[in-house]
C-alpha positions as CSV (number, residue, x, y, z in Angstrom):
1,M,-149.6,-94.6,108.4
2,A,-151.8,-92.0,106.0
3,T,-150.3,-89.8,103.6
4,S,-152.1,-87.3,104.8
5,F,-151.0,-85.9,108.2
6,G,-153.5,-82.5,109.3
7,P,-155.2,-79.5,107.8
8,E,-152.6,-76.7,106.3
9,P,-149.7,-76.0,107.7
10,Q,-148.8,-72.6,109.1
11,E,-146.2,-69.8,107.4
12,I,-143.8,-69.1,109.4
13,G,-140.6,-66.5,109.1
14,D,-136.8,-67.8,109.3
15,D,-137.6,-66.4,113.4
16,E,-140.5,-67.1,114.6
17,P,-141.8,-69.6,117.1
18,V,-142.9,-72.8,116.0
19,A,-146.4,-72.1,118.2
20,T,-149.3,-69.3,117.8
21,E,-150.2,-69.7,121.5
22,T,-147.9,-70.5,124.2
23,A,-148.2,-70.2,128.4
24,G,-147.7,-68.1,131.0
25,G,-145.8,-68.7,134.4
26,S,-142.2,-68.5,132.8
27,P,-139.6,-66.1,134.5
28,D,-138.8,-63.4,132.8
29,G,-135.9,-63.9,129.7
30,V,-136.9,-67.5,129.0
31,A,-138.8,-68.5,126.4
32,P,-142.6,-69.2,127.1
33,G,-144.0,-73.3,127.4
34,Y,-146.6,-74.5,124.5
35,L,-148.6,-77.4,123.1
36,L,-148.1,-78.2,119.7
37,R,-151.1,-81.8,119.1
38,D,-151.0,-83.8,116.3
39,G,-150.4,-82.5,112.6
40,E,-149.3,-78.5,114.3
41,G,-146.8,-76.9,113.7
42,P,-144.5,-75.1,110.6
43,A,-144.4,-78.2,107.5
44,W,-141.3,-78.6,104.9
45,W,-140.9,-81.0,101.8
46,F,-137.9,-81.8,102.8
47,G,-136.4,-84.7,99.6
48,G,-139.4,-87.1,99.6
49,G,-140.7,-86.3,102.8
50,L,-142.8,-83.5,105.2
51,L,-141.0,-82.6,107.9
52,T,-143.4,-81.2,111.3
53,M,-140.9,-78.6,113.7
54,K,-142.3,-79.1,117.1
55,A,-139.5,-76.7,118.2
56,R,-136.6,-74.6,116.6
57,Q,-134.0,-73.3,119.1
58,R,-136.5,-70.1,119.6
59,D,-138.7,-72.0,121.7
60,T,-136.4,-73.5,123.9
61,D,-133.6,-71.0,124.9
62,G,-131.1,-72.7,122.5
63,K,-131.4,-75.7,124.1
64,F,-132.9,-78.5,121.5
65,A,-135.2,-78.9,118.4
66,M,-137.3,-81.6,116.9
67,I,-138.3,-82.5,114.1
68,E,-140.8,-85.0,113.1
69,F,-139.7,-86.3,110.4
70,A,-142.4,-88.9,108.0
71,G,-141.5,-90.3,104.2
72,P,-141.4,-92.8,101.8
73,R,-139.6,-95.6,101.6
74,G,-135.9,-95.4,99.7
75,M,-135.8,-91.5,102.1
76,S,-132.5,-91.1,103.3
77,A,-129.7,-89.2,105.0
78,P,-126.7,-90.0,103.7
79,G,-123.6,-90.8,106.0
80,H,-122.1,-87.8,108.0
81,T,-120.7,-86.0,110.9
82,H,-121.6,-82.6,112.6
83,P,-118.5,-81.4,115.7
84,R,-121.0,-80.2,117.8
85,E,-124.7,-81.4,117.5
86,A,-125.9,-84.5,118.7
87,E,-128.9,-86.5,117.5
88,A,-131.6,-88.3,119.0
89,F,-134.4,-90.5,117.2
90,W,-137.2,-91.8,117.9
91,V,-139.7,-94.3,115.8
92,L,-143.2,-93.7,116.2
93,D,-144.2,-95.9,113.0
94,G,-142.4,-98.0,110.4
95,E,-139.3,-99.7,109.8
96,L,-135.8,-97.7,109.0
97,S,-132.3,-99.5,108.7
98,V,-130.0,-97.5,110.7
99,G,-125.8,-97.1,111.0
100,V,-124.0,-95.3,113.9
101,G,-120.7,-96.0,114.1
102,D,-119.3,-98.6,112.8
103,A,-122.7,-100.1,113.9
104,V,-125.6,-101.3,111.7
105,H,-129.3,-102.2,112.9
106,H,-131.3,-103.1,110.4
107,E,-134.8,-102.9,110.1
108,V,-135.5,-100.7,113.6
109,G,-139.3,-100.3,114.7
110,P,-142.1,-99.0,115.9
111,G,-140.9,-97.6,119.8
112,S,-136.9,-97.5,118.6
113,F,-134.6,-95.4,120.1
114,F,-131.2,-94.5,118.2
115,Y,-128.7,-91.9,119.6
116,A,-126.0,-90.2,117.6
117,P,-123.2,-88.6,119.4
118,V,-121.5,-85.2,117.9
119,D,-119.1,-86.1,115.7
120,T,-119.4,-89.7,115.0
121,V,-120.5,-90.9,111.5
122,H,-124.6,-91.3,111.4
123,E,-126.8,-92.5,108.6
124,W,-130.6,-93.8,107.8
125,I,-133.1,-95.6,105.9
126,I,-136.4,-95.7,105.2
127,T,-137.0,-98.7,104.2
128,S,-141.2,-99.5,104.6
129,T,-143.4,-98.2,102.6
130,T,-144.0,-94.9,105.3
131,A,-142.2,-94.5,108.4
132,K,-142.6,-91.9,110.8
133,F,-140.1,-90.2,113.3
134,L,-138.8,-87.1,115.6
135,C,-135.1,-86.8,116.1
136,L,-134.3,-84.3,119.0
137,V,-131.2,-82.2,117.8
138,L,-128.4,-80.9,121.1
139,P,-128.2,-78.2,120.7
140,G,-131.2,-76.4,119.0
141,G,-130.1,-74.7,116.4
142,F,-129.3,-77.4,113.6
143,E,-133.2,-77.4,112.3
144,R,-131.6,-74.7,110.7
145,F,-129.8,-77.2,108.2
146,F,-133.1,-78.9,107.3
147,E,-135.0,-76.1,106.6
148,E,-132.1,-74.8,104.0
149,L,-132.7,-77.5,102.3
150,S,-136.9,-77.6,102.6
151,E,-139.5,-75.5,100.9
152,P,-142.5,-74.9,102.6
153,A,-145.1,-78.0,102.4
154,A,-148.6,-76.9,100.8
155,A,-150.2,-79.3,103.0
156,F,-149.2,-81.7,105.7
157,A,-148.6,-84.6,103.3
158,L,-145.9,-86.3,101.4
159,P,-144.8,-84.1,98.7
160,Y,-147.2,-84.9,95.2
161,T,-145.8,-82.8,92.9
162,K,-142.3,-82.2,92.0
163,H,-140.4,-80.1,93.9
164,F,-137.1,-79.2,95.3
165,E,-134.9,-82.4,96.5
166,P,-131.2,-81.4,97.4
167,G,-127.9,-82.9,96.4
168,M,-124.5,-83.4,97.7
169,E,-123.5,-79.7,96.7
170,D,-126.5,-78.7,98.8
171,F,-126.1,-80.7,102.0
172,M,-122.9,-79.3,101.4
173,R,-124.3,-75.7,101.5
174,A,-126.2,-76.0,103.9
175,G,-124.1,-77.6,106.1
176,E,-120.8,-75.2,106.0
177,P,-122.1,-73.2,108.7
178,F,-122.3,-76.7,111.2
179,D,-119.1,-78.2,109.8
180,W,-121.6,-80.8,108.6
181,K,-119.2,-83.2,106.0
182,P,-119.8,-86.2,104.4
183,A,-118.9,-89.5,105.8
184,D,-118.7,-93.2,104.6
185,G,-121.1,-95.0,106.9
186,P,-122.0,-98.7,107.5
187,L,-125.2,-99.0,105.1
188,G,-123.6,-96.6,102.1
189,A,-127.4,-93.8,102.2
190,P,-127.1,-92.1,99.8
191,V,-128.5,-88.6,99.2
192,Y,-132.4,-88.8,98.8
193,R,-134.1,-91.4,96.3
194,P,-137.6,-92.0,97.3
195,Q,-140.5,-94.1,96.5
196,T,-143.0,-92.0,95.4
197,V,-146.2,-92.9,97.7
198,G,-149.3,-90.8,96.0
199,R,-147.9,-87.9,94.9
200,L,-148.6,-86.8,91.1
201,A,-146.0,-88.3,88.1
202,T,-145.3,-84.9,86.1
203,D,-142.2,-84.6,84.4
204,S,-142.1,-80.7,84.6
């Protein structure tokens, strides 16, 4: 997987939809349909990786959110729980180690799917050089957690300069509205400690 994914990402406000063009024909009071192609959607740098929002709560009448993750080896989500949102993951490229509940599934690869029910500890670590996967959040709204811990991406690429890398205190702050809590998962995944890929080495 290349470390560059497309043109400049779009700017987006806190409550704006992800698509600039929508389909007609939806009933009144129903969020309109839309299309996003590869490399389209608002993007954030999150830890050592790139998040692209494919759907926010705003776009789906609250039913779900969809986030595309791309990151380098070592990017991880530490063990945690949240009591209202379930998450489903579909691996597009690369490999991850995954923990859900008391089970560990090492080196899941392209085409693999895993599901984390509500209030169940889950975690993941990217184990290949890079990986790309989708995260479906049910219901929508929890995508705000990731946005709070991110900064707008300067390009559709993995971060290539030093930037904000959240620690556990940041996770706790952003997770408070969602009752996000750290938990001991079977992998013992750390807070993000990614290996850089294609980034400039800086001390500033």
